[in-house]
TORTI-175074 format. One record per residue (C-alpha): residue number from 1; x, y, z; residue in three letters. Coordinates in steps of 0.2 Angstrom, whole numbers, plus 2048, in hexadecimal, padded with zeros to 3 digits. Example, Ala and Ser with C-alpha at 12.3 -4.5 7.8 and 13.67 -1.06 7.14 Angstrom:
2
(1; (83E; 7EA; 827); 'ALA');
(2; (844; 7FB; 824); 'SER');
! end
This chain:
244
(1; (D2A; A76; 6D2); 'MET');
(2; (D1D; A72; 6E0); 'ALA');
(3; (D0C; A6C; 6D7); 'PHE');
(4; (CFC; A74; 6DC); 'THR');
(5; (CEB; A6B; 6DA); 'VAL');
(6; (CDD; A7A; 6D6); 'TYR');
(7; (CC8; A6F; 6D4); 'PRO');
(8; (CBE; A7A; 6C4); 'ALA');
(9; (CAE; A80; 6CA); 'ILE');
(10; (CA8; A8B; 6B9); 'ASP');
(11; (C9A; A94; 6BC); 'ILE');
(12; (C8C; A96; 6AD); 'ARG');
(13; (C7F; AA2; 6B2); 'HIS');
(14; (C82; AA0; 6C7); 'GLY');
(15; (C80; A8B; 6C8); 'ARG');
(16; (C91; A7F; 6C7); 'VAL');
(17; (C92; A79; 6B5); 'VAL');
(18; (C9D; A6B; 6A9); 'ARG');
(19; (C9E; A72; 696); 'LEU');
(20; (CA3; A5F; 68B); 'ALA');
(21; (CB1; A68; 680); 'GLN');
(22; (CAC; A78; 683); 'GLY');
(23; (C9B; A7B; 67A); 'ASP');
(24; (C8E; A81; 683); 'TYR');
(25; (C83; A74; 67E); 'ALA');
(26; (C8A; A68; 687); 'GLN');
(27; (C86; A6E; 69A); 'GLU');
(28; (C86; A62; 6A6); 'THR');
(29; (C7F; A6A; 6BB); 'ARG');
(30; (C88; A68; 6CC); 'TYR');
(31; (C7D; A75; 6D6); 'GLY');
(32; (C75; A82; 6D7); 'ASP');
(33; (C82; A8A; 6E5); 'ASP');
(34; (C94; A8D; 6E0); 'PRO');
(35; (C98; A90; 6F1); 'LEU');
(36; (C93; A81; 6FB); 'VAL');
(37; (CA0; A76; 6EE); 'GLN');
(38; (CAB; A83; 6F0); 'ILE');
(39; (CAD; A84; 705); 'GLU');
(40; (CAF; A6D; 701); 'ALA');
(41; (CBF; A6E; 6F9); 'TYR');
(42; (CC5; A78; 702); 'ALA');
(43; (CC1; A6E; 711); 'GLU');
(44; (CC6; A62; 70A); 'ALA');
(45; (CD9; A6A; 709); 'GLY');
(46; (CD8; A72; 6F9); 'ALA');
(47; (CE1; A86; 6F8); 'GLU');
(48; (CDE; A88; 6E8); 'TRP');
(49; (CD0; A8B; 6DB); 'LEU');
(50; (CCD; A8E; 6C5); 'HIS');
(51; (CBE; A95; 6C8); 'LEU');
(52; (CB7; A9B; 6B4); 'VAL');
(53; (CA7; AA5; 6B2); 'ASP');
(54; (CA0; A9C; 6A1); 'LEU');
(55; (C94; AAA; 69E); 'ASP');
(56; (CA0; AB6; 69D); 'ALA');
(57; (CAF; AAC; 692); 'ALA');
(58; (CA1; AAB; 687); 'ARG');
(59; (C99; ABD; 686); 'GLU');
(60; (CAA; AC7; 693); 'GLY');
(61; (CA6; AD0; 6A1); 'GLY');
(62; (CAC; AC7; 6B3); 'TYR');
(63; (C9C; AC5; 6BC); 'THR');
(64; (CA4; ABA; 6CA); 'LEU');
(65; (CAD; AC7; 6D6); 'ALA');
(66; (C9D; AC7; 6E2); 'PRO');
(67; (CA0; AB3; 6E4); 'LEU');
(68; (CB4; AB4; 6E5); 'LEU');
(69; (CB1; AC1; 6F2); 'ALA');
(70; (CA8; AB4; 6FB); 'ARG');
(71; (CB3; AA8; 6F5); 'ILE');
(72; (CC1; AB1; 6FC); 'ARG');
(73; (CB6; AB7; 70F); 'ALA');
(74; (CB0; AA3; 714); 'ASP');
(75; (CBD; A9B; 70C); 'THR');
(76; (CCE; AA1; 70A); 'GLY');
(77; (CD4; A96; 6FA); 'LEU');
(78; (CE0; A9D; 6EE); 'ARG');
(79; (CD6; AA1; 6DE); 'VAL');
(80; (CDA; AA4; 6CB); 'GLN');
(81; (CCC; AA8; 6C2); 'THR');
(82; (CC8; AB0; 6B1); 'GLY');
(83; (CB9; AAF; 6A3); 'GLY');
(84; (CB8; ABE; 69B); 'GLY');
(85; (CC7; AC9; 69D); 'VAL');
(86; (CC8; AD7; 68E); 'ARG');
(87; (CD2; AE7; 698); 'THR');
(88; (CDF; AEB; 6A6); 'GLU');
(89; (CCE; AF0; 6B0); 'ASP');
(90; (CC8; ADF; 6B3); 'ASP');
(91; (CD9; AD9; 6B5); 'VAL');
(92; (CDA; AE3; 6C2); 'ARG');
(93; (CC8; AE4; 6C8); 'ARG');
(94; (CC9; ACF; 6CB); 'ILE');
(95; (CD8; AD1; 6D5); 'LEU');
(96; (CD1; AE1; 6E0); 'ASP');
(97; (CC4; AD0; 6E3); 'ALA');
(98; (CCE; AC6; 6EB); 'GLY');
(99; (CD9; ABA; 6D9); 'ALA');
(100; (CEA; AB5; 6DC); 'GLU');
(101; (CE9; AB5; 6CB); 'ARG');
(102; (CDF; AB8; 6BA); 'VAL');
(103; (CDC; AAE; 6B0); 'VAL');
(104; (CE0; AB4; 6A0); 'VAL');
(105; (CD5; AAA; 691); 'GLY');
(106; (CD4; AB0; 680); 'SER');
(107; (CDB; AC0; 67D); 'LEU');
(108; (CEC; AB9; 683); 'ALA');
(109; (CEB; AB2; 670); 'VAL');
(110; (CE3; ABF; 669); 'ARG');
(111; (CEE; AD0; 671); 'GLU');
(112; (CFC; AC7; 678); 'PRO');
(113; (D06; AD8; 67A); 'ALA');
(114; (CF6; AE0; 685); 'GLN');
(115; (CF9; ACD; 68E); 'VAL');
(116; (D0B; ACC; 691); 'LEU');
(117; (D0A; AE2; 697); 'GLN');
(118; (CFE; ADA; 6A3); 'TRP');
(119; (D0B; AD0; 6AB); 'ILE');
(120; (D19; ADA; 6AC); 'GLU');
(121; (D0B; AE9; 6B6); 'THR');
(122; (D04; ADA; 6C0); 'PHE');
(123; (D13; ACE; 6C4); 'GLY');
(124; (D14; ABD; 6BA); 'ALA');
(125; (D0C; AB6; 6C9); 'GLU');
(126; (CFA; AC0; 6C8); 'ARG');
(127; (CF6; ABB; 6B4); 'ILE');
(128; (CF4; AA9; 6B0); 'THR');
(129; (CF2; AA5; 69D); 'VAL');
(130; (CE6; A98; 695); 'ALA');
(131; (CEE; A92; 686); 'LEU');
(132; (CDC; A85; 683); 'ASP');
(133; (CE2; A7D; 673); 'THR');
(134; (CDE; A6E; 666); 'ARG');
(135; (CE6; A65; 659); 'GLN');
(136; (CE2; A66; 648); 'GLY');
(137; (CE4; A5A; 63C); 'ARG');
(138; (CF4; A62; 637); 'ASP');
(139; (CFD; A5C; 64D); 'GLY');
(140; (CFA; A70; 64D); 'VAL');
(141; (CF6; A75; 65E); 'TRP');
(142; (CE9; A82; 659); 'HIS');
(143; (CDF; A91; 664); 'LEU');
(144; (CCD; A90; 664); 'PRO');
(145; (CC9; A9F; 66C); 'VAL');
(146; (CBA; AAA; 674); 'HIS');
(147; (CB2; A9A; 67B); 'GLY');
(148; (CB9; A8F; 671); 'TRP');
(149; (CAE; A90; 663); 'THR');
(150; (CBD; A9B; 659); 'GLU');
(151; (CCC; A97; 654); 'THR');
(152; (CDB; AA4; 654); 'ALA');
(153; (CE7; AA6; 648); 'ASP');
(154; (CF5; AA0; 656); 'ALA');
(155; (CFC; A91; 657); 'THR');
(156; (D00; A8D; 66B); 'LEU');
(157; (D11; A87; 665); 'ASP');
(158; (D16; A9D; 664); 'VAL');
(159; (D0A; AA3; 66F); 'LEU');
(160; (D12; A96; 67D); 'ALA');
(161; (D26; A9C; 675); 'VAL');
(162; (D1F; AAE; 676); 'ARG');
(163; (D17; AAC; 689); 'TYR');
(164; (D28; AA8; 690); 'ALA');
(165; (D33; AB1; 689); 'GLN');
(166; (D27; ABE; 68D); 'GLY');
(167; (D27; ABB; 6A1); 'GLY');
(168; (D19; AB0; 6A3); 'LEU');
(169; (D1A; AA3; 6B2); 'ARG');
(170; (D08; A9A; 6B1); 'HIS');
(171; (D02; A94; 6A1); 'LEU');
(172; (CEF; A87; 6A1); 'LEU');
(173; (CEB; A7E; 695); 'SER');
(174; (CE0; A73; 68F); 'THR');
(175; (CDD; A67; 682); 'ASP');
(176; (CCA; A6A; 67F); 'ILE');
(177; (CC6; A5A; 674); 'ALA');
(178; (CCE; A55; 687); 'ARG');
(179; (CC1; A60; 692); 'ASP');
(180; (CB5; A58; 69D); 'GLY');
(181; (CB4; A49; 694); 'MET');
(182; (CBD; A3F; 6A1); 'LEU');
(183; (CC7; A35; 695); 'SER');
(184; (CDB; A3B; 69D); 'GLY');
(185; (CE3; A4B; 69C); 'PRO');
(186; (CEB; A49; 68A); 'ASN');
(187; (CFE; A46; 693); 'LEU');
(188; (D09; A4A; 681); 'ASP');
(189; (D00; A5D; 681); 'LEU');
(190; (D08; A5F; 690); 'TYR');
(191; (D1A; A53; 68C); 'ALA');
(192; (D16; A63; 67D); 'HIS');
(193; (D18; A71; 685); 'LEU');
(194; (D27; A6C; 691); 'LYS');
(195; (D32; A66; 684); 'ALA');
(196; (D2A; A79; 67B); 'LEU');
(197; (D2A; A85; 68B); 'VAL');
(198; (D35; A7D; 699); 'PRO');
(199; (D32; A8D; 6A6); 'THR');
(200; (D23; A8E; 6A4); 'LEU');
(201; (D16; A85; 6B3); 'ASP');
(202; (D0B; A7E; 6A9); 'VAL');
(203; (CF6; A76; 6B0); 'GLN');
(204; (CF5; A68; 6A6); 'ALA');
(205; (CDE; A6B; 6A6); 'SER');
(206; (CD5; A60; 69B); 'GLY');
(207; (CCB; A4C; 69C); 'GLY');
(208; (CD2; A4B; 6AF); 'VAL');
(209; (CC7; A37; 6B4); 'ARG');
(210; (CD1; A30; 6C2); 'GLU');
(211; (CE1; A32; 6CE); 'LEU');
(212; (CED; A2B; 6C1); 'ALA');
(213; (CEE; A3A; 6B7); 'ASP');
(214; (CF1; A44; 6C4); 'VAL');
(215; (D00; A3A; 6CB); 'HIS');
(216; (D02; A3A; 6B3); 'ALA');
(217; (D05; A4C; 6B0); 'ALA');
(218; (D0D; A51; 6C0); 'LYS');
(219; (D19; A43; 6BB); 'ALA');
(220; (D1A; A4C; 6AC); 'GLN');
(221; (D20; A5D; 6B4); 'GLY');
(222; (D12; A66; 6B2); 'CYS');
(223; (D0F; A73; 6C0); 'GLY');
(224; (CFD; A70; 6C4); 'GLY');
(225; (CED; A65; 6C0); 'ILE');
(226; (CDC; A6E; 6BF); 'VAL');
(227; (CCD; A63; 6C6); 'LEU');
(228; (CBB; A67; 6BE); 'GLY');
(229; (CAE; A58; 6B9); 'ARG');
(230; (CB9; A47; 6C3); 'ALA');
(231; (CB7; A52; 6D6); 'LEU');
(232; (CA6; A5A; 6D3); 'LEU');
(233; (CA0; A44; 6CB); 'GLU');
(234; (CAA; A3D; 6DD); 'GLY');
(235; (CB7; A33; 6D1); 'ARG');
(236; (CC4; A3C; 6DA); 'LEU');
(237; (CC6; A45; 6EB); 'GLY');
(238; (CCF; A55; 6F1); 'VAL');
(239; (CDB; A4F; 6FF); 'ALA');
(240; (CDD; A3F; 6F1); 'GLU');
(241; (CE4; A4C; 6E5); 'ALA');
(242; (CED; A55; 6F1); 'LEU');
(243; (CF5; A45; 6F7); 'ALA');
(244; (CFB; A45; 6E7); 'CYS');
! end
């Protein structure tokens, strides 16, 4: 299985930002022109980009189609992107704008039957399911939704298995407690997923701070890793991550 590095750009109000643990009140801004940062990643050798519409994740209605079209035209990067995806038409519009894959988060938790139908309609290579998770005191991995502001009844284990059985290939899972905190990825979470759903190409996300974390995620059997704050703050470079 190939290991893919996904530089991440999160957009809110047109700016590049990062949130701490998904909290919209804990926003750090990194620039007013996302395309400048994205072009730098492409020039450093990146082949993929993970693009998130934070406004849409909270309110619905994907807004980054014009930016997505420019990214494809100017850089040639393959883009997986999401935020506010609610309907099949949303998926189709994002793909038509140039996305390689559409990331489906909250709806994948609330309406798995609908998302499984999209996987059948568009193909397993065009959908990434994001099951972002927070471990409860009971040890269970729960699934916050709606911009991580509410918690669903379903659990990570139940849905990961259901999606694996339904034809999913690409699963992105973020330990929300680690997201944007530079505390290292939760390798125990990815070991758990590898054992639970070995057929899935799992993308590690949340907490990456240094090159050793990239090596560790690859060694754990992940299919890729999403790099956000560590790249934006220069703690890690795209080229050295790709060298893994």
